[in-house]
C-alpha positions as CSV (number, residue, x, y, z in Angstrom):
1,M,103.5,162.9,-7.0
2,L,105.1,159.7,-8.1
3,K,104.2,157.6,-11.2
4,I,105.7,154.2,-11.8
5,E,104.9,152.7,-15.2
6,N,105.7,149.2,-16.2
7,L,109.0,149.1,-14.3
8,S,111.2,146.0,-14.7
9,L,114.6,145.0,-13.4
10,K,116.9,142.2,-14.2
11,R,120.3,141.6,-12.4
12,G,122.4,139.0,-14.1
13,D,120.0,136.1,-15.3
14,K,117.5,136.9,-12.4
15,Q,114.3,138.9,-13.1
16,I,114.0,140.9,-9.8
17,I,111.1,143.3,-10.7
18,S,108.5,142.5,-13.2
19,D,106.3,145.1,-14.9
20,I,105.2,147.1,-11.7
21,S,102.9,150.1,-12.0
22,F,101.4,152.3,-9.3
23,T,101.1,155.9,-8.2
24,V,101.6,157.8,-5.0
25,G,99.7,161.0,-4.6
26,D,100.6,164.3,-3.0
27,G,100.4,163.9,0.8
28,E,99.7,160.2,0.5
29,I,101.2,157.2,2.5
30,F,101.5,154.3,0.2
31,G,102.6,151.0,1.5
32,V,104.3,148.0,-0.2
33,L,103.9,144.9,1.8
34,G,105.6,141.6,1.2
35,T,107.7,138.8,2.6
36,N,111.5,138.8,2.4
37,G,112.8,138.2,-1.1
38,A,109.7,139.7,-2.7
39,G,111.8,142.4,-4.4
40,K,110.8,145.2,-2.1
41,S,114.3,146.7,-1.4
42,S,115.2,146.4,-5.0
43,L,112.2,148.6,-5.8
44,A,113.4,151.2,-3.3
45,Y,116.9,151.1,-5.0
46,V,115.5,151.6,-8.5
47,L,113.3,154.5,-7.2
48,M,116.3,156.2,-5.5
49,G,118.7,155.6,-8.6
50,S,121.2,153.5,-6.7
51,A,124.2,152.2,-8.8
52,G,123.5,148.9,-10.5
53,Y,119.6,149.3,-10.2
54,A,118.9,151.2,-13.4
55,P,115.6,149.6,-14.8
56,D,115.6,147.5,-17.9
57,R,112.2,148.9,-18.9
58,G,109.6,151.4,-17.7
59,R,109.3,155.0,-16.5
60,I,109.5,156.8,-13.2
61,T,107.9,160.3,-13.0
62,F,108.2,162.6,-10.0
63,N,106.1,165.7,-9.9
64,G,105.8,165.6,-13.7
65,V,109.6,165.2,-14.3
66,D,110.9,161.9,-15.8
67,I,113.6,160.7,-13.4
68,T,114.1,157.2,-14.9
69,N,117.7,158.0,-15.8
70,K,118.5,160.6,-13.1
71,T,121.3,160.2,-10.5
72,I,120.8,159.8,-6.8
73,D,122.0,163.5,-6.4
74,E,119.6,164.8,-8.9
75,R,116.7,162.9,-7.3
76,A,117.7,164.0,-3.8
77,K,117.7,167.7,-5.1
78,L,114.1,167.1,-6.3
79,G,113.1,166.2,-2.8
80,I,113.4,162.3,-2.7
81,T,115.0,160.5,0.1
82,L,115.7,157.0,1.1
83,A,116.0,155.4,4.6
84,W,118.3,152.3,4.0
85,Q,117.6,149.0,5.7
86,E,121.0,149.3,7.2
87,P,121.8,152.9,8.3
88,A,125.3,154.1,7.5
89,R,128.0,154.8,10.1
90,F,130.0,157.9,10.2
91,E,133.1,157.8,12.3
92,G,134.0,161.2,13.6
93,L,130.6,162.8,13.0
94,S,128.4,163.7,15.9
95,I,124.9,162.5,16.1
96,L,123.6,166.0,16.4
97,D,125.6,167.2,13.3
98,Y,124.6,164.1,11.3
99,V,120.8,164.7,11.9
100,L,121.1,168.3,10.6
101,L,123.2,167.3,7.4
102,G,120.4,167.7,5.0
103,S,118.4,170.3,6.9
104,E,118.1,173.9,5.8
105,K,117.8,175.0,9.5
106,K,120.8,174.4,11.8
107,G,121.2,174.4,15.6
108,H,121.8,171.5,18.0
109,Q,118.7,172.3,19.9
110,L,116.7,171.5,16.7
111,A,118.5,168.3,16.3
112,E,117.7,167.4,19.9
113,Q,114.0,168.0,19.1
114,Y,114.1,165.7,16.1
115,L,115.9,162.9,18.2
116,E,113.2,163.3,20.9
117,Q,110.5,163.0,18.2
118,M,112.0,159.6,17.2
119,R,112.0,158.2,20.6
120,L,115.6,159.0,21.7
121,N,116.5,160.9,24.9
122,P,118.6,163.9,23.5
123,S,120.7,164.2,26.8
124,E,122.1,160.6,26.1
125,Y,123.3,161.5,22.6
126,R,124.8,165.0,22.7
127,K,128.4,163.8,22.9
128,R,128.1,160.7,20.9
129,E,129.0,159.9,17.3
130,V,127.3,157.9,14.6
131,D,129.6,154.9,14.9
132,K,129.6,151.2,16.1
133,T,128.8,152.1,19.6
134,L,125.2,152.6,18.6
135,S,122.8,149.7,18.5
136,G,120.9,148.9,15.3
137,G,117.8,150.3,16.8
138,E,119.6,153.5,17.8
139,R,121.2,154.0,14.4
140,K,117.7,153.5,12.8
141,K,116.1,156.1,14.9
142,V,119.1,158.6,14.3
143,E,118.5,158.1,10.5
144,L,114.8,158.7,10.9
145,A,115.5,162.1,12.9
146,S,117.8,163.1,10.0
147,I,115.0,162.3,7.5
148,L,112.6,164.4,9.6
149,A,115.0,167.3,9.5
150,M,115.3,167.1,5.7
151,K,111.5,167.5,5.4
152,P,111.6,165.6,1.9
153,K,108.7,165.8,-0.6
154,L,108.9,162.0,-0.9
155,A,110.4,159.7,1.8
156,I,111.0,156.1,0.8
157,L,111.2,154.0,4.0
158,D,112.7,150.6,3.4
159,E,112.1,148.8,6.7
160,P,114.2,145.8,7.5
161,D,112.6,142.4,7.4
162,S,113.9,141.5,11.0
163,G,115.6,143.1,13.9
164,I,113.5,146.2,14.3
165,D,112.1,146.9,17.8
166,M,108.8,148.2,19.0
167,L,110.2,151.6,19.8
168,S,111.8,151.9,16.2
169,Q,108.4,150.9,14.8
170,E,106.8,153.7,16.8
171,A,109.4,156.1,15.5
172,V,108.7,155.0,12.0
173,V,105.0,155.8,12.4
174,S,105.8,159.1,14.0
175,L,108.0,160.1,11.2
176,I,105.3,159.1,8.6
177,K,102.7,161.2,10.4
178,E,105.1,164.2,10.6
179,I,105.9,164.0,6.8
180,K,102.1,163.8,6.0
181,N,101.4,166.8,8.4
182,Y,103.6,169.1,6.3
183,G,102.3,167.8,2.9
184,G,104.9,165.3,2.0
185,S,104.5,161.7,0.7
186,V,105.8,158.4,1.9
187,L,106.4,155.1,0.1
188,L,106.5,152.6,3.1
189,I,108.2,149.3,2.2
190,T,107.8,146.6,4.9
191,H,107.0,143.0,5.8
192,D,105.0,144.0,8.9
193,E,101.3,144.2,8.6
194,E,101.1,146.3,11.7
195,V,103.1,149.0,10.4
196,I,101.4,149.1,7.0
197,K,98.0,150.1,8.8
198,V,99.3,153.7,8.8
199,A,99.1,153.7,5.0
200,D,96.2,155.3,2.8
201,R,96.7,152.6,0.2
202,S,98.8,149.6,-0.2
203,A,100.3,147.1,-2.8
204,L,101.1,143.6,-2.1
205,M,104.4,142.4,-3.7
206,C,105.7,138.9,-4.5
207,S,108.4,137.7,-6.7
208,G,108.9,141.2,-8.2
209,L,105.2,141.8,-9.0
210,A,102.9,144.3,-7.3
211,F,100.0,142.2,-8.1
212,K,97.3,143.6,-5.7
213,V,96.5,147.1,-4.7
214,G,94.0,148.4,-2.3
215,D,93.0,149.5,1.1
216,P,95.5,148.4,3.9
217,P,92.9,146.2,5.7
218,E,92.1,144.2,2.4
219,I,95.9,143.9,1.6
220,I,96.7,142.8,5.2
221,D,94.0,140.1,5.3
222,Y,95.2,138.6,1.9
223,Y,98.9,138.7,3.2
224,K,98.0,136.9,6.4
225,R,95.9,134.3,4.7
226,N,98.0,133.7,1.7
227,C,101.5,135.2,1.8
228,K,103.0,134.6,5.2
229,P,102.3,130.8,5.2
230,C,103.2,130.4,1.6
231,P,106.3,128.1,1.6
232,T,107.3,128.9,-2.1
233,R,106.5,132.6,-1.7
234,V,104.6,132.4,-4.9
235,Y,100.9,133.5,-4.2
236,P,98.0,131.2,-5.3
237,S,96.8,133.8,-7.7
238,L,100.2,134.0,-9.5
239,K,100.4,130.2,-9.7
240,D,97.0,130.3,-11.5
241,G,98.2,133.0,-13.9
């Protein structure tokens, strides 16, 4: 479904992503694991086509279509969506309406069903808006409910490096399973080795490099032994070339 070839990104004088290549298959959950500052979020923004994140080199293909230079809108129409680290606030928009913004099917009862799947009690959110009264965890789960309603072909889930509670983690895993059930794919970007266990395959990312790809248990083991305790966040294999 998704093919990334020799992707590189430089912002100012800093090399953010360096020659990344991997693929995500139809119906596959592909995890990208790495510590804070590894370039994970920048990768998500490049794949979604965010402003200021046009790659310097490389190619991105989605279902056989070259999307390297396509806009966010064009990528969204092809079936790609991104869950941001910091979900947006929409003053004046009800939670139920927000959940169904990208859905072909409408109806508040359906929105409540999606909220419940994301570990939120619908009765507590029927009259509330997507605003500053929601906690970070609540906003995250509301955003996940909206992604579930979209039924994207590819969901890029960029999980925050801190501040996500256990119920939010459970909601993320629930969303991933639902997307896989209807045949969609997920690119899961996280620092949490527990969350990455749901992936079919994973890549380990450091200093803008996805230098190790394999089964989640293998990637998790390497991450625990070499990456989390690494004070410089430059992995031993990278130091040795």
